[in-house]
N, C-alpha and C positions, 0 to 999 in steps of 0.2 A: 860370411855369417854362418856357413855350414859347419865350421868348427865349433860353434857354440850350441848346436842343437842338443848335445848330450847333457848340457848343463842348464838349459833354459827352465826346466821344471824342477830344478834341484838347488835353488838358491833363493836368498832373500835380498831385496834391495835396501841397503842401509844408507843410501845417499841422503844428503841434506842440501840446504841452499848454498852451502859453501863448497860442495864437491860431491864426488861419487865414491861409493864403496859397496862391495857386495860380499855376502857370506855364503859359501858353498857347503853342502852337507853330504856326508857319506850315506849312501842308501841303506847300508847294513846296520851300522852302529849309531848313525845320526850325529856323529861329531861334526862340528862346524869349523871352517877355516875362512878367515877374513882376508880379503885382498887389501893391498895398500891403498890408503885414502888418496884420491886424485882430486886436487883442488880445481875448482871452477874459476877461471879468470874473470869471466863476465859476472858470475854470481857474487864472489867475494869483492871484486873491484867495484862493481856497481853499488854494493852496499856501503863500501867505504866512501865512495864519492857522494852518496846521498847524505851520509852522516857528516862528512866534512862540509858539504854545502850548507847544512843546517847550522853548523857551528860558525862558519865564516859569515854567512848572511850577505845581504846586499846583492848586487848584480853578479859578482863573481860566485858567491855562494849559490845563487839561484841557477847559474849556468852549470856549476858542478853537480848540483842536485838533479838537474834535468838530464845530464849525461849519465848519472847513476840510474835514473829511471829507464833511460834508453837502453843501458846495458842490461838491466833486469828484463826488460821486454824482449831484447834480442836473445837472451838466454832461454826465455820461455818458448820463443818461437823455434829455436834450433835445438831444444832440449832432447827431442827424439833422436836425432842423428848423433848428437854429442854423447848422449847416454849410451847408445849402441856402441860407439867407439870405446867408451870407457869400460863397458861390459866386455868387449872383445879383449881389451888389454888385461882385464881382471881374469878372464878365462885362461889366457896365455900364462899368466902368473901362477894360477892355481892348478893348472893341469899336471905339473910334476907331483902334486900331492895325491893324485887320484890315479886309479888303474881301471880299465874296463875289462870285465871278465868276458872272455870269448865264448863261454858256455851259456851264461844267463843274460849277458849283455848289460849288466848293472855296473855303474861306476861306484867304486868303493875306495876308502882311504887306504893308502899304502902302509900306514903305521900300525893299524890294528887288524884290518879285514882283508889283507892280501897275503896269499901264499906264494912266496917267491919261487919255491921249489917246483910247484905245479903250474905256475903261471895262471892261476885262477883265484877267484875270491874264496874266502874260507867257508862260505856256505856251500859252494860246489865242491871244494876240496879242503876239508878241515885239516888243520895242522896236526900231525900225528902226535907230537909231543903233548899238545893240549888235550887231545882225545884220550891218550893213555893216562895222563894225570887225572882226568875226569873219571875214567873207568876204575882206576885204582882207588880213588876216594869213595866211589859208589860201592866197590867190593868191600872196602874196609867197614863201611857203615853196615852192609849186609852181614858180614862176619861178626861184627860186634853185637848186632841184634840177635844172631843165632846163639852166641855164647851167653848173652844175658838171659835169653829165654831158657837156656839149658840149666841155669842155676836155680836152686830152691830159695826164693826170697821170702817164703812164708813159714819157715821152720820155727821161728821164734814167736809166731802169732798164735794165741790161744783162740782159734776159731770155733772150738767145740763148746766152750763155756760162755763165749761172748756172742750174743745175738746181734740183730741189726740195730740195737739201741733202744728198743721198746720193751718194757717189762710185760711179760705175758700175764702177770697177775693183775696189775692196776692199769696197764695200757699207757703209762707215762714213760718219759725218757729215763732209761735205766742208768745212764751215766757211763756205761761200758765196763763197769767193774764186776766183781763176783756177786754183789748184792745190789738191789735196786736202790737208787738214791732217793726215791719217792716213797716207797713202802717198806723197804728193807727185805723184800723177798730174795731168797737165795736163787740167783738166776739159773744156775745149773740144775737145781732141783726143780725149779718151776718149769724149765724147758723139758725136763724128762717127764714131768707130770702133765704136761700140756696135752690136751686132747683135740682131735680134729674130726670133722664130719666125715663119716664113712662114705657119704655119697658124693660130695663136691670138694672135700678137703679143706673147708674153711675152719679156722680156729674157733673152738666152741667157747673158750674162756669161762668154763663152768656152767654154761647154759644147758638146759635139758633138751632143747631143740635148736637146730641150726638156724641162724638168723638169715641165711641166704636161700636155703631150699626147704627148710621146715622139717628135715629129717630128724628123727629122735636120736639123742646122743647115745642111747643104748647102755 
């Protein structure tokens, strides 16, 4: 049983009344590998005897049914040792799909998470080709970001004549054009004529005193 100790906490029991099957998982990527289904002679045979006895009926059917129940009972009483043997066979079958890393001690799948060149898992010894590809992709993204940032993407935007969308004259949505869609005020002229409080900077909107701090407009 010592050969199974590395797998005991890394599998799920998929067994049924008809037999035994186990699924083992890679500790790194979580991929699962299922063992071959092992039929249970007592479980499957006992069920067939019980079903056959019910169909035949009579003394013969009753005897067959009783044998089926006996087989089921025997399977349940020896299930522990039988299951352990089935698990041992499953471990032997699945072992070639896994490698144990001598650095971290984890069992990982050989298909994705094992570095053959280093003899270690890819967590302890990443594959250089994959790392280089990842760094190249990251560098490309960084360089593209720098090139995009260096371009002037606002040269065609009239940000001097277009405000934030609110007309300084009527306070309504200006529509973003040269004239307010609500009151017709020329937005460029209104912006240039707009006055602010000399004390707190609040827009006065034609008021004689600031609505925030009470300072005279002057």
